[in-house]
C-alpha positions as CSV (number, residue, x, y, z in Angstrom):
1,M,14.4,10.6,6.0
2,V,10.6,10.2,5.4
3,L,10.3,14.0,4.7
4,L,13.6,13.8,2.5
5,F,12.2,10.8,0.6
6,E,8.7,12.4,0.0
7,L,10.3,15.9,-1.0
8,E,12.6,14.0,-3.6
9,T,9.9,12.1,-5.1
10,F,7.6,15.3,-5.6
11,L,10.8,17.5,-7.1
12,N,11.4,14.6,-9.6
13,F,7.9,15.0,-10.8
14,W,7.8,18.8,-10.7
15,S,11.0,19.2,-12.7
16,A,9.5,16.7,-15.2
17,F,6.2,18.9,-16.0
18,V,6.9,22.4,-14.9
19,T,7.5,24.8,-17.8
20,P,10.9,26.4,-17.8
21,G,11.1,30.1,-17.1
22,V,8.1,30.2,-15.0
23,E,8.5,32.4,-12.0
24,R,8.0,30.5,-8.7
25,V,5.8,32.4,-5.9
26,P,8.1,32.8,-2.9
27,K,7.4,30.5,-0.1
28,Q,6.7,33.2,2.4
29,K,3.8,34.5,0.4
30,Q,2.0,31.1,0.9
31,P,-1.1,32.2,-1.4
32,K,-4.5,30.7,-1.0
33,Y,-4.7,27.5,-3.0
34,H,-6.5,28.3,-6.1
35,Y,-8.9,25.3,-7.5
36,P,-8.8,24.7,-11.1
37,Q,-12.0,25.3,-12.7
38,V,-13.8,22.7,-14.4
39,S,-15.1,23.5,-17.9
40,K,-18.8,22.8,-18.4
41,K,-18.6,22.3,-22.1
42,K,-19.0,19.0,-23.5
43,T,-15.7,17.8,-23.8
44,M,-13.9,14.3,-23.1
45,T,-12.7,13.9,-19.3
46,Y,-9.6,12.1,-18.9
47,I,-9.3,11.1,-15.0
48,L,-5.8,9.3,-14.3
49,S,-6.3,6.9,-11.2
50,L,-3.5,5.8,-9.0
51,E,-3.6,3.0,-6.3
52,T,-0.4,2.4,-4.2
53,A,-1.9,1.9,-0.8
54,T,-0.8,-1.8,-0.6
55,Y,1.8,-3.8,-2.5
56,T,-0.3,-3.5,-5.8
57,C,0.9,-0.8,-7.9
58,S,-2.0,0.0,-10.0
59,V,-2.7,2.8,-12.7
60,A,-6.0,3.3,-14.7
61,L,-7.1,5.8,-17.4
62,Y,-10.8,6.8,-17.6
63,Q,-12.4,8.6,-20.5
64,D,-15.7,10.0,-18.7
65,Q,-17.0,6.8,-17.0
66,Q,-15.4,4.3,-19.4
67,L,-12.2,2.5,-18.5
68,L,-9.9,2.9,-21.3
69,A,-6.8,1.2,-19.8
70,L,-5.6,-0.6,-16.6
71,Q,-2.1,-1.4,-15.5
72,E,-1.0,-3.2,-12.4
73,F,1.7,-5.1,-10.7
74,H,1.4,-7.1,-7.5
75,L,5.1,-6.8,-6.5
76,D,6.1,-5.7,-3.0
77,K,8.3,-2.3,-2.8
78,S,7.8,-2.0,-6.5
79,H,5.9,1.5,-6.4
80,S,9.1,4.0,-6.6
81,S,10.3,2.1,-9.6
82,L,7.2,1.3,-11.6
83,L,4.6,4.0,-11.1
84,H,6.1,6.6,-13.1
85,V,6.9,3.9,-16.0
86,L,3.4,2.6,-15.7
87,I,1.7,6.2,-16.1
88,R,4.0,7.2,-19.1
89,D,3.6,3.9,-21.0
90,M,-0.2,3.7,-20.4
91,L,-0.8,7.5,-21.8
92,E,1.5,6.5,-24.8
93,Y,-0.7,3.4,-25.6
94,C,-4.0,5.3,-25.3
95,E,-2.6,8.1,-27.2
96,V,-3.5,10.4,-24.6
97,D,-1.2,13.5,-23.8
98,R,-0.5,14.7,-20.3
99,A,-1.9,17.9,-21.1
100,Q,-5.3,16.4,-22.0
101,L,-5.7,15.1,-18.2
102,S,-8.8,16.3,-16.5
103,A,-8.0,15.2,-13.1
104,V,-5.8,12.9,-10.7
105,A,-7.5,10.6,-8.8
106,L,-5.7,8.9,-5.8
107,S,-6.2,6.1,-3.3
108,M,-6.1,8.0,-0.1
109,G,-5.7,5.2,2.3
110,P,-5.8,3.7,4.8
111,G,-2.6,1.3,3.8
112,S,1.2,1.2,3.7
113,Y,3.0,4.4,4.7
114,T,5.6,4.4,2.2
115,G,3.0,3.3,-0.6
116,L,0.8,6.1,0.2
117,R,3.6,8.7,0.3
118,I,4.9,7.7,-3.0
119,G,1.2,8.0,-4.6
120,T,0.4,11.2,-3.0
121,S,3.8,12.8,-4.1
122,T,3.3,11.6,-7.7
123,A,-0.3,12.8,-7.9
124,K,0.8,16.2,-6.3
125,G,3.3,16.7,-9.0
126,L,1.1,16.0,-11.7
127,C,-1.7,18.2,-10.4
128,Y,0.8,21.3,-9.7
129,A,2.1,20.8,-12.9
130,L,-0.7,20.5,-15.3
131,D,-2.9,22.8,-13.0
132,I,-5.7,20.0,-12.6
133,P,-7.7,19.0,-9.5
134,L,-6.7,16.3,-7.1
135,I,-9.6,13.8,-6.0
136,A,-9.2,11.5,-3.1
137,I,-10.9,8.2,-2.7
138,N,-11.0,6.0,0.5
139,T,-9.1,2.7,-0.3
140,L,-11.6,0.6,1.7
141,E,-14.6,2.3,0.0
142,A,-13.2,1.7,-3.6
143,M,-12.7,-2.2,-2.7
144,A,-16.4,-2.3,-1.3
145,H,-17.6,-0.7,-4.5
146,S,-15.9,-2.8,-6.7
147,L,-17.8,-5.9,-5.3
148,Q,-21.1,-4.2,-4.8
149,K,-22.3,-5.1,-8.4
150,Y,-22.1,-8.7,-7.6
151,N,-23.8,-8.2,-4.2
152,T,-27.1,-10.0,-5.1
153,H,-27.7,-11.4,-1.5
154,Q,-27.9,-7.9,0.0
155,A,-25.0,-8.8,2.1
156,M,-22.9,-6.3,4.1
157,L,-19.5,-5.9,2.7
158,C,-16.1,-5.7,4.8
159,P,-13.1,-5.0,3.1
160,M,-9.8,-5.5,5.1
161,L,-6.1,-4.4,4.9
162,D,-3.7,-6.2,6.9
163,A,-2.2,-3.9,9.7
164,R,0.2,-6.3,11.1
165,R,-0.3,-9.0,13.7
166,M,-4.1,-9.6,14.4
167,E,-5.0,-6.2,13.6
168,V,-6.7,-5.0,10.3
169,Y,-8.1,-1.7,8.9
170,C,-11.6,-2.4,7.9
171,Q,-14.9,-0.8,7.0
172,I,-18.5,-2.1,6.6
173,R,-21.1,-1.1,3.9
174,N,-24.5,-2.3,3.5
175,H,-25.8,-3.5,-0.1
176,Q,-26.8,0.1,-0.9
177,G,-23.3,1.2,-0.4
178,E,-24.0,3.3,2.7
179,E,-21.2,3.0,5.5
180,V,-22.5,1.2,8.5
181,L,-18.9,0.8,10.1
182,A,-16.3,3.9,9.8
183,T,-13.0,3.2,8.6
184,T,-11.3,1.8,11.8
185,P,-8.3,-0.3,13.1
186,L,-9.4,-3.3,14.7
187,V,-7.6,-6.1,16.6
188,V,-9.5,-9.3,15.3
189,E,-10.8,-11.9,17.7
190,E,-13.4,-14.4,18.4
191,G,-16.6,-12.5,18.6
192,S,-15.6,-9.7,16.3
193,F,-18.2,-8.6,14.1
194,G,-20.8,-10.5,15.8
195,A,-23.5,-7.9,15.8
196,Y,-23.2,-7.8,12.2
197,L,-23.3,-11.3,11.5
198,H,-26.2,-12.0,14.1
199,S,-28.8,-11.1,11.1
200,N,-26.8,-10.4,8.1
201,E,-24.6,-12.2,5.6
202,V,-21.3,-10.5,5.5
203,W,-18.5,-10.6,2.8
204,F,-15.0,-10.3,4.2
205,F,-12.1,-9.8,1.6
206,G,-8.8,-8.2,1.1
207,D,-5.5,-9.1,2.4
208,G,-6.4,-8.7,5.8
209,S,-9.3,-11.2,5.8
210,D,-7.2,-14.3,5.7
211,K,-5.8,-14.0,9.3
212,C,-9.6,-13.6,10.3
213,R,-11.0,-16.6,9.0
214,P,-10.0,-19.0,11.8
215,L,-11.3,-16.6,14.2
216,I,-14.9,-15.7,12.6
217,A,-15.7,-18.4,10.1
218,P,-16.3,-21.4,12.8
219,H,-18.9,-19.5,14.7
220,T,-21.2,-18.6,11.9
221,D,-22.6,-19.5,8.7
222,K,-23.3,-15.9,7.6
223,A,-19.5,-15.3,6.9
224,V,-18.5,-15.4,3.5
225,F,-14.5,-15.1,2.8
226,I,-13.7,-14.0,-0.8
227,D,-10.3,-14.6,-1.7
228,H,-7.7,-12.4,-4.0
229,I,-9.5,-9.1,-3.9
230,Q,-6.9,-6.4,-3.9
231,P,-7.3,-2.6,-4.2
232,S,-7.1,-1.4,-7.9
233,A,-7.2,2.0,-9.5
234,A,-10.0,0.7,-11.5
235,G,-12.2,1.1,-8.6
236,I,-10.6,4.6,-7.7
237,G,-11.4,5.7,-11.1
238,E,-15.2,4.6,-10.8
239,L,-15.8,6.6,-7.8
240,A,-13.6,9.5,-8.9
241,W,-16.0,10.4,-11.8
242,N,-19.0,11.4,-9.2
243,K,-16.4,13.7,-7.1
244,Y,-15.4,15.2,-10.3
245,Q,-18.9,16.1,-11.4
246,H,-19.6,17.6,-8.1
247,Q,-16.2,19.4,-8.0
248,D,-15.3,17.8,-4.8
249,F,-11.5,18.2,-4.9
250,E,-8.6,18.2,-2.5
251,D,-6.4,21.2,-1.6
252,V,-3.1,19.9,-3.5
253,A,-0.8,22.1,-1.2
254,Y,-2.0,20.7,2.1
255,F,-3.6,17.2,1.3
256,E,-2.3,14.5,3.2
257,P,-3.0,10.8,2.9
258,F,-5.3,8.9,5.3
259,Y,-2.6,7.3,7.4
260,L,-5.4,6.2,10.3
261,K,-2.5,5.6,12.6
262,E,0.5,7.5,13.3
263,F,3.8,6.7,11.6
264,R,6.3,5.0,13.9
265,M,10.1,4.7,13.0
266,T,12.2,1.9,14.5
267,K,15.8,1.3,14.7
268,P,16.8,-2.0,12.9
269,K,18.1,-4.7,15.3
270,K,21.8,-5.1,15.6
271,K,23.2,-8.2,14.2
């Protein structure tokens, strides 16, 4: 069911953008992926950014390093019905044609399995049809980057995403944006992050931080919890510009989201 769903989403986008009459390469040949060449001429660069790793469905359009538009909905299970509409409407409002897009930037995870698959299928469909590069950005890195400009205390930043029960997906970055703790699944308990809180102020944020507050906050005055911080396509687009300049692109044919943990399918309980 998972593979069929992803294939159906991809084919919907493929049929919407592929020029009729173009001969497709037979599957058995499996040619080496050709990375689109980035023009070195001084032209406007439009990067479409997608964020679907959590219940937030967010799209943004950047012209070079300037944010032109941002649309997002904080609705659970809304990605499949809203994502395509948001992309279409935003491009129309900005009077930018799909053919003008220079790249698609994607929130690669960790996060929701379903959300990541929908975002990936959509991004791949656009990149294939328009022959433009795919840029992947770590979801937690983008969250940390969005707060870095406000970090005047030289605090460490710890974005967290809820991974059910007392587990979170998290990483830690210092005030210079350098990775201190790589993205990892962590079961939070008393004493977690003690090594970092011993000598540093640490900012915790994201939808996984709320359940961690009672276990961490009472034991230190260096833990700061910031509410209402969610992943956004705006943060993805900011980081995508640097990767675009360095032509740090993904192989569209073989790219897979950063699930972090293996997908497990369970059968619904009988009533």
